C-alpha angles and dihedrals in degrees: 000000000000115000113256114252116249090228099054114097092236091061093078117097107240098175115127128003120000114276116260098189124063126226088243092058091048092049094048090052090050091049090053091053095044094048091052102037109014133257093285088071091063118105132143090247094049093050091047089052091050091058096037097248139115121265089247088068089061094048091057087071106023127038098208147341092284091059090048091054091048089052089051092050091051092047090060089056088066087070094072115109097214093168089063095057121107115246099220128089132275092009090064099061092041091054091044091049092050090052089050092051091049092051092048091050090051090053101042093191094053104077095061090049092051089055095049107031131063097213115162110168126161096283094048090046089055089055090049091049090052091050093049091047090055088052098042094112095042113110093224118117122260089250092053091051092052090047090050091054091050091049092050091055093044092051091049090049094050093049091047091052091049090056096053113120094241091050091052092059092048091047091052091053091047092049091052091050093050092046091055091049090051092050091049090062095224091120106043097181091050089050090054092051093051092046094053100033115133120238115276115271130209115281091239092054092047091048093049093050094046095044092049091054093046094049092046089055092046096048102036104042 
């Protein structure tokens, strides 16, 4: 038997007394915990305690921790401001990607989940629908369009991870190490790269340039 989708109405557990809490309330409580303490702090019991309820109240809506995390991921997709996006291409995907990166930076746990989980709830599907609508006249295949959407999210996640405070400190140490190697002359090609490297550009500009190249390759191959 195929596992019941989290997002179908029949997936809720209706055994026992009627549910008092909503899935939205449960998810918002979980988001509050994860944003403050990280995803490792999330458990059904901890979320129930946060909202002053028993764990059974959570299980009426969500079968397990994985479903709770999927619900959290989808809730963050409600933060997109799709109405503010430009309608022309390629400005549209760049603006969408920048929104995605901002949301993932706000929820520090989110980017890693985007890279490792295929969670498409109703809010995420609305973002996908908006993306496909913007591409409706593009000659690329349906598969290429879906791949482009996945690449946009992956790029936003990678850039968000690279801007995390702990990553910045590691990157600075790595840059110093590579600079010393380049100066030592033991790696001549590396030395050439460092000698001719262009000045650093703003993250948003680097993201826009990289995403444009990636999407062009995905849609025009």
